[in-house]
N, C-alpha and C positions, 0 to 999 in steps of 0.2 A: 504494500500500500504506500502511495506517495506521501511523504512527510509534508505536513502543512508548513507554509512559510508565513512569517509575520514581518511586516515592514512598518516601522514607526517613523512618522514624519514629525520633526520637532523644530520649533522656533522659540528662542528666548529673546526677551528685550532686557537690556542691562542698564545699570546706573552709569552715569558719565560725569566727570568733574566739570566745573565751570571752565569756559575757555580762558586760556592764559592764567589760570590760577593753579599753583602747585599745592596739592593736598598731600600731607605726609602719609606715606604708606598706602595711598589710595589704590584700590583695584576694583575692576568691574564686578558687580554682583547682579544676579538674576532678579528682576522685579516683575516679570510676567512670563508665563509659559503657555504655549499653544501646542497641542499634541493631537495627531490623527493616527490611530492604529488601524492597520489593514491586514486582514488574514485572507489569503487566496483571493485577492482583488475585491474583497468586500470590506467596507469600513465597519469595524467592530466597536470603536469607541472614539469619541472626541472629548478632549479635556482642555479647559482653559481656566486660568486663575492668575490673580496678582500674587506676588510673593514679597514678603517683608524682608528687606536686606538685614543681615546680622551686624556687619561692621560699620557701615555708613548708612543708617536708616533715614537720614534727611536727604531728600532728593535735591539736586542742584536745579536752579532755574532753567539752565540749558537743557537738562534732561527732561523736565516737565514740559517745556515748550516743544522740544524736538519730537517726543513720543506722545504728546497730548495725554499724559498720565498725571493724575493729581496725587498729592501727598496722602490724602484721605484714602484713595483707592488702594495704594500700596500698604498703608497702615492697617487696612482691613483684610489684607491678603493672608494666605496661608504662610506658615513659617518655612524657612528653607528645609528644616528637618522633615516637615510634612511633605514637601515637594519630593525629597529624596525617597521617602517611603512610597509615595504614589508612583514614582518612576520604577521603583523596584518591583511593583506589581506586574510589570510587563515581562519579567523574567519567567518564562513558562516552558512548556515542552516543545514550543515551536522553534524552528531555526529563525533567528531574528536579525534583521538589518535595521540600523538607525540611519535615517536619511536627513541631512541638513543642507541648507544652502550656504556654503562657506564652512570654514573649520572653526570659527570662533565659538559657536554654541557649545561644542563638546570641550573645547579648551577652557572656557569660563566655568562650565559645570565641574570639570576636574579640579580646577583651582579653588572654586568655592567649597567643594567637598574637603579638600586638603585643609583649608583654613578653618572649616567647621569641625574637623576631626571625625568625618564620617566616610564610609567606604563609597566608592563610585558605584552608582546603582545598576549599571547595565552590564550584562554579559552578552555581547552582541558584536556583529560586524558593523563597522561604521563606514558610511558612504557620503562623501562631499559631492553633492549633485552639481554644484557650480563647476567643479573640475571635470566631471563627466561631460557636462554640457560644452565646456571649453574644448575638450578633446574631440568630442563628437562633431562639432561644427568647425573645428580648426581655428577658433578665435585666438587672436594674439593676447587679448586681455580678458580677465575674468569679468563676466557680465553680471550686473545687478539682477536680483530676483525678478523685479517687476518689468525691467527692460527685456529680460529673457522671455517672459510670457507674452509681451507685446510683439516681440520678434516672431512669435508663433501666430500672430494675428488674433490673439485672445486678450482677455482682460483678467487682471488679478481678482482674487476673491475678496470682497469687503474692502478694508482699508489697509494700506501699506503701513508697516510698523505696528500693526496689532498682531500679537503673537499667533492666535489661532488662524486669522486670515492668511498670514504668511505661511503657516504650516500647510493649510489647505492649498494655497497657490503652489507650494513646493510639490505637493502630492500631484496636482494637475500637470505640472511640467514633467514630473517623473513619468507619468503615464504617456505623455506625448513623445518623450524621448525613447521610451521602451518600444512604443508602437513604431517609430521611425527605424529603430535598430532592427526590429523583426522584419520590417519591410526590406531593409537593405541586405539582411542576411539570407533572404529567400533566394535560392538559386534560380537564375533565369532559365526559362524553358529552352531546350536545345533547338537550334535552327537546323534546317536541312543542310546548311553549309558545315555545321559541326559534325553531322553524322556521316557525310560523304567526303572522302579525301579527293578533292577535285584534281590534284596533280596526277594521281593514279588514273583517274577517269579520263583526263585529257591525253595521257600517254597511250591509253588503249585505243583512242581514236586517231592518234597521230599517224 
């Protein structure tokens, strides 16, 4: 029996310091999570929540303005420990791949886990879809998530820089890229020219 495959599309939004202000020991912390879990091409769960940062709980004005997130929303979010517990629920009997757009999401999650003294929650293969996209289309530069979806002639889901909307948009691009890959991998039907060696045929009539 074929083993079921689980693919988890994740997007995090992070804290950011004020522009041109040096904050001692500052590091980016997760303040919003969006997650879409897919098993065998079926969405099995969507999860979205604000997350209260541990080290620097007060958001910078730049962060609030850029992400359109309020201090109150983040204050009422789940704790980072609850986030890690939630993510750990996706370790199951399925062969799992975590898909993100760019490598920052997993880097920040690893660093946040280290700072909080908790184990990294995933036992899974990790895929940076932006690099897959870059390789597949031969782009010189890495493409932004919403630019990529527009290049496909589509629109992103919801609002850019909302974690669940970005996770859903990542899922939609993944499906488009996989479909294109399958199309390109299909062998072309053989033509009559492939089946007949015309040089031998011409020699016979020479």
